[in-house]
DODREN-290476 format. One line per 2 residues: number of its first residue (from 1); for each residue x, y, z of C-alpha. Coordinates in pm, whole numbers. Last residue first. Layout:
BEGIN
NUM	X Y Z ~ ...
END
This chain:
BEGIN
449	-4331 -2362 197 ~ -4023 -2152 127
447	-3906 -1995 449 ~ -3918 -1616 453
445	-4241 -1544 636 ~ -4177 -1197 776
443	-4320 -1170 1127 ~ -4524 -859 1195
441	-4522 -642 1506 ~ -4781 -399 1643
439	-4630 -163 1901 ~ -4786 -100 2243
437	-4792 265 2355 ~ -4551 426 2601
435	-4229 308 2442 ~ -3909 272 2652
433	-3935 -105 2686 ~ -4168 -256 2430
431	-4528 -361 2490 ~ -4636 -587 2206
429	-4934 -563 1971 ~ -5024 -863 1758
427	-4780 -1103 1586 ~ -4952 -1055 1249
425	-4791 -1293 998 ~ -4638 -1138 689
423	-4573 -1251 330 ~ -4357 -1038 99
421	-4450 -1010 -268 ~ -4385 -641 -326
419	-4753 -535 -308 ~ -4710 -364 29
417	-4340 -299 96 ~ -4383 39 269
415	-4688 -85 460 ~ -4498 -373 620
413	-4209 -142 709 ~ -4439 101 890
411	-4616 -188 1064 ~ -4286 -278 1230
409	-4081 -580 1123 ~ -3977 -912 1276
407	-3747 -1159 1101 ~ -3707 -1493 1277
405	-3427 -1755 1271 ~ -3349 -1714 1640
403	-3650 -1565 1814 ~ -3748 -1203 1767
401	-3842 -962 2046 ~ -3487 -820 2076
399	-3496 -732 1706 ~ -3809 -522 1768
397	-3637 -332 2050 ~ -3342 -249 1822
395	-3572 -128 1543 ~ -3759 87 1796
393	-3440 252 1917 ~ -3336 336 1561
391	-3665 502 1466 ~ -3673 684 1802
389	-3336 849 1760 ~ -2978 780 1652
387	-2775 695 1341 ~ -2396 688 1298
385	-2160 797 1023 ~ -1785 766 1059
383	-1560 1063 1135 ~ -1367 891 1415
381	-1540 1104 1682 ~ -1883 987 1553
379	-2063 1164 1270 ~ -2433 1230 1310
377	-2762 1125 1153 ~ -3089 1151 1346
375	-3328 882 1228 ~ -3619 954 991
373	-3836 644 987 ~ -3832 271 918
371	-3817 -35 1143 ~ -3656 -376 1113
369	-3564 -664 1348 ~ -3350 -970 1285
367	-3265 -1254 1525 ~ -2990 -1495 1422
365	-2944 -1865 1487 ~ -2597 -2007 1425
363	-2577 -2386 1468 ~ -2320 -2481 1200
361	-2372 -2668 873 ~ -2513 -2366 688
359	-2835 -2396 489 ~ -3051 -2195 731
357	-2777 -1938 790 ~ -2779 -1829 426
355	-3158 -1828 419 ~ -3167 -1599 722
353	-2925 -1350 566 ~ -3102 -1348 229
351	-3437 -1283 401 ~ -3292 -986 589
349	-3138 -849 268 ~ -3467 -876 83
347	-3631 -696 373 ~ -3380 -410 356
345	-3400 -392 -22 ~ -3778 -353 -3
343	-3750 -91 271 ~ -3525 116 44
341	-3265 373 150 ~ -3112 114 379
339	-2928 128 712 ~ -2742 -136 913
337	-2686 -222 1280 ~ -2502 -548 1333
335	-2479 -814 1602 ~ -2249 -1034 1811
333	-2010 -771 1942 ~ -2202 -458 1844
331	-2113 -380 1485 ~ -2171 -41 1328
329	-2351 152 1054 ~ -2311 -106 779
327	-2474 46 472 ~ -2717 -166 270
325	-2729 -181 -109 ~ -2863 -532 -138
323	-2552 -730 -242 ~ -2318 -535 -13
321	-2548 -584 284 ~ -2577 -958 211
319	-2198 -997 191 ~ -2158 -807 517
317	-2417 -1025 694 ~ -2263 -1351 571
315	-1909 -1250 668 ~ -2009 -1126 1013
313	-2204 -1444 1091 ~ -1905 -1650 974
311	-1688 -1446 1211 ~ -1932 -1537 1487
309	-1876 -1903 1403 ~ -1498 -1865 1427
307	-1535 -1681 1758 ~ -1735 -1974 1894
305	-1463 -2216 1783 ~ -1185 -2019 1950
303	-1369 -1932 2272 ~ -1507 -2275 2355
301	-1793 -2462 2190 ~ -2052 -2490 2467
299	-1954 -2188 2678 ~ -1912 -1972 2368
297	-2251 -2074 2230 ~ -2411 -2008 2567
295	-2282 -1651 2551 ~ -2395 -1610 2189
293	-2747 -1728 2271 ~ -2917 -1581 1966
291	-2689 -1387 1735 ~ -2829 -1037 1685
289	-2915 -849 1368 ~ -3057 -497 1345
287	-3203 -330 1037 ~ -3295 39 994
285	-3504 157 700 ~ -3419 516 622
283	-3601 842 546 ~ -3342 1121 519
281	-3411 1416 751 ~ -3057 1553 728
279	-2835 1366 482 ~ -2571 1174 676
277	-2575 869 450 ~ -2367 578 578
275	-2066 528 346 ~ -1829 555 641
273	-1882 183 697 ~ -1630 107 418
271	-1762 -49 97 ~ -1567 177 -140
269	-1247 116 54 ~ -1307 -257 45
267	-1336 -272 -331 ~ -1039 -36 -373
265	-808 -277 -191 ~ -906 -560 -424
263	-864 -339 -733 ~ -513 -235 -626
261	-417 -596 -552 ~ -543 -708 -894
259	-354 -424 -1064 ~ -37 -520 -876
257	-66 -874 -1006 ~ -179 -789 -1359
255	95 -540 -1449 ~ 349 -320 -1278
253	633 -550 -1382 ~ 721 -780 -1095
251	992 -656 -863 ~ 757 -577 -574
249	600 -920 -550 ~ 860 -1191 -524
247	763 -1559 -517 ~ 797 -1606 -890
245	689 -1949 -1010 ~ 454 -1887 -1300
243	79 -1858 -1345 ~ -142 -1727 -1069
241	-400 -1888 -842 ~ -636 -1642 -672
239	-787 -1746 -339 ~ -1055 -1552 -148
237	-1071 -1481 222 ~ -1340 -1363 466
235	-1320 -1649 719 ~ -943 -1715 716
233	-915 -2094 748 ~ -993 -2189 387
231	-781 -1923 216 ~ -475 -1974 433
229	-490 -2354 411 ~ -543 -2337 35
227	-229 -2125 0 ~ -30 -2375 205
225	-161 -2661 -6 ~ -43 -2473 -313
223	310 -2527 -190 ~ 554 -2279 -43
221	915 -2330 -154 ~ 876 -2418 -521
219	617 -2175 -658 ~ 467 -2328 -972
217	103 -2223 -921 ~ 192 -1871 -809
215	-28 -1784 -507 ~ -250 -1488 -428
213	-455 -1496 -105 ~ -686 -1193 -79
211	-826 -1119 266 ~ -1104 -897 398
209	-992 -837 753 ~ -1137 -1024 1051
207	-845 -1259 1113 ~ -934 -1472 1417
205	-986 -1792 1212 ~ -619 -1772 1093
203	-463 -1745 1439 ~ -438 -2121 1503
201	-243 -2170 1180 ~ 7 -1896 1266
199	316 -2120 1265 ~ 667 -1989 1207
197	940 -2228 1326 ~ 1115 -2270 989
195	1103 -1892 960 ~ 1342 -1851 1255
193	1609 -2067 1091 ~ 1567 -1867 770
191	1605 -1534 947 ~ 1911 -1643 1144
189	2081 -1783 833 ~ 2010 -1466 634
187	2124 -1242 919 ~ 2454 -1428 953
185	2516 -1400 578 ~ 2461 -1025 588
183	2192 -777 479 ~ 2090 -494 245
181	2411 -405 66 ~ 2526 -751 -40
179	2165 -854 -99 ~ 2110 -570 -348
177	2423 -653 -541 ~ 2313 -1015 -581
175	1959 -901 -667 ~ 2088 -680 -948
173	2265 -978 -1103 ~ 1955 -1193 -1065
171	1741 -930 -1238 ~ 1967 -941 -1542
169	1994 -1320 -1533 ~ 1614 -1350 -1542
167	1410 -1418 -1230 ~ 1216 -1730 -1133
165	1212 -1637 -765 ~ 1313 -1969 -611
163	1564 -2116 -855 ~ 1687 -1807 -1043
161	1700 -1542 -772 ~ 1807 -1784 -499
159	2075 -1921 -729 ~ 2206 -1568 -789
157	2214 -1493 -415 ~ 2384 -1818 -323
155	2637 -1797 -606 ~ 2744 -1455 -479
153	2761 -1572 -118 ~ 2975 -1878 -191
151	3068 -2098 107 ~ 2879 -1923 385
149	2531 -1887 232 ~ 2592 -2181 -6
147	2513 -2441 258 ~ 2165 -2289 310
145	2098 -2297 -63 ~ 2159 -2670 -79
143	1948 -2740 227 ~ 1663 -2532 84
141	1673 -2718 -246 ~ 1688 -3056 -72
139	1382 -2982 150 ~ 1468 -3056 513
137	1420 -2694 623 ~ 1062 -2706 499
135	907 -2631 837 ~ 701 -2316 805
133	327 -2287 880 ~ 81 -2024 761
131	221 -1970 413 ~ 331 -1717 151
129	327 -1646 -221 ~ 121 -1327 -182
127	-98 -1254 120 ~ -314 -941 90
125	-495 -829 406 ~ -763 -564 426
123	-933 -369 708 ~ -663 -404 973
121	-726 -178 1271 ~ -1034 -327 1440
119	-901 -682 1410 ~ -569 -605 1581
117	-444 -941 1713 ~ -552 -1141 1407
115	-421 -876 1166 ~ -85 -863 1347
113	-44 -1240 1341 ~ -145 -1266 975
111	101 -993 876 ~ 379 -1166 1075
109	297 -1498 905 ~ 318 -1342 555
107	662 -1182 590 ~ 835 -1510 496
105	716 -1476 139 ~ 474 -1193 74
103	292 -923 268 ~ 31 -657 196
101	-144 -498 494 ~ -432 -248 493
99	-484 23 752 ~ -709 176 1015
97	-595 361 1327 ~ -247 462 1213
95	-54 672 1461 ~ 248 700 1227
93	489 592 1503 ~ 237 332 1623
91	216 169 1279 ~ 594 177 1240
89	657 23 1582 ~ 388 -240 1531
87	556 -372 1216 ~ 891 -412 1390
85	725 -569 1696 ~ 540 -816 1473
83	872 -930 1326 ~ 1017 -970 1675
81	724 -1190 1779 ~ 757 -1407 1470
79	1122 -1460 1545 ~ 1379 -1273 1339
77	1614 -1187 1627 ~ 1935 -1086 1453
75	1976 -739 1607 ~ 2305 -573 1505
73	2172 -421 1183 ~ 1952 -135 1304
71	1732 -31 1013 ~ 1870 113 689
69	1857 -217 504 ~ 1839 -527 720
67	1889 -664 1071 ~ 1560 -527 1198
65	1290 -500 934 ~ 1318 -229 670
63	1000 -26 619 ~ 753 58 346
61	431 262 379 ~ 198 345 89
59	-62 617 148 ~ -354 561 -85
57	-499 628 -431 ~ -187 644 -650
55	38 482 -389 ~ 9 124 -520
53	111 241 -868 ~ 404 442 -738
51	530 147 -536 ~ 517 -91 -831
49	687 161 -1058 ~ 960 211 -794
47	1025 -162 -768 ~ 1078 -207 -1141
45	1275 119 -1171 ~ 1534 35 -899
43	1621 345 -693 ~ 1321 298 -463
41	1439 -52 -379 ~ 1785 78 -292
39	1637 323 -38 ~ 1394 80 126
37	1651 -194 172 ~ 1502 -535 246
35	1607 -898 221 ~ 1616 -986 594
33	1332 -1059 633 ~ 1038 -1086 393
31	899 -752 271 ~ 596 -594 435
29	382 -342 244 ~ 178 -116 473
27	-122 51 307 ~ -267 361 474
25	-596 497 328 ~ -523 829 160
23	-207 1012 59 ~ 108 925 -134
21	442 774 -28 ~ 568 691 321
19	914 593 439 ~ 1057 357 699
17	1369 279 903 ~ 1333 73 1224
15	1545 146 1533 ~ 1539 -140 1787
13	1460 -71 2155 ~ 1251 -369 2265
11	924 -173 2226 ~ 1031 -89 1872
9	1164 252 1774 ~ 1050 432 1457
7	1269 609 1203 ~ 1219 831 898
5	1327 818 534 ~ 1179 1087 311
3	1035 950 -14 ~ 1222 1046 -332
1	1038 1303 -543
END
């Protein structure tokens, strides 16, 4: 069944055409402006197979940016801000609270900007054949293509297909027809001139989403250095180098590239915080982390650099939780609350976190506290699991007693892991706020001596 085309309106009054396909976690696929036409794309088998594959386990969302396709054509503002407004309009129209973004080519910077500004919404980001900073208007190939836009439109579109996308003659012929129906020469020139000014380099450290950077090794208009910049500056990013020179995603055969994207998105969905067990009366080990002196850190390093370090804290903790079977319950600014079915796994995770910070080049000192018991499990208004009760409160109080670089545990945890090879130092009984009787604490000796 052909997707139903709907419309959203941007905050500056532009009508944006979009459709949705499938059900599940929302995935917005952004095509570079102004080469977009959501109806014609669906009618082409190569594009449709790609869309159908991406929509098998999630809700796929495609839209035409302003000046293209079925969206309003008279607006030729393709600035980064305008591109973000188009994306925002669709997201707001569908009332999406959590989503993944896939973008390629000149759409990449807008996806980065949105992800950086909406860290709680964007869970995953896929950047294919794109860049953080434009500015290749002086390249001979680009200059040659730019001159062809007015002088020979047909030759321009076919050359673009062959030289920059690596397409066959058959695909190039279709592309020429597609361009004629999806946009105009004026829109192409305006979009390219705007893209030369794109620069989201300073926003890269603020992206909180898991990120996959995919880059064809022989791509001509965005170098491998651009891909490395994206992958190195985005804290939770990985880089995959691909063969070939094609900078177009949706017209590839539904093979390795789309499969890799699908698998990447599925990884994150399986590791979502909603995985917290809500079984009544379940015995859990609760772990809290807290960055020591986060306020002073911000004052000393400045907002941007301090936020980058806190993102590193988030990356390390999440990787350790995934490796040791922990469930992220929630984040609290500069700390985490997590839950484990095994006290041994919880302590192993705590040790792994401290060791990771100990070898890092930056001054991040983290407090960790653990307790075990039967917390009260409930769902929050967003349907995600949360834990409450005395067992949780005690774990939080224990973490507050730790110094940076320390792991403190309750006597319950120490007894649960007896004989498992952990070394403890008795820190004596401590009066904790909210608890009538003193609580005996134990420091976990994690440093190799």
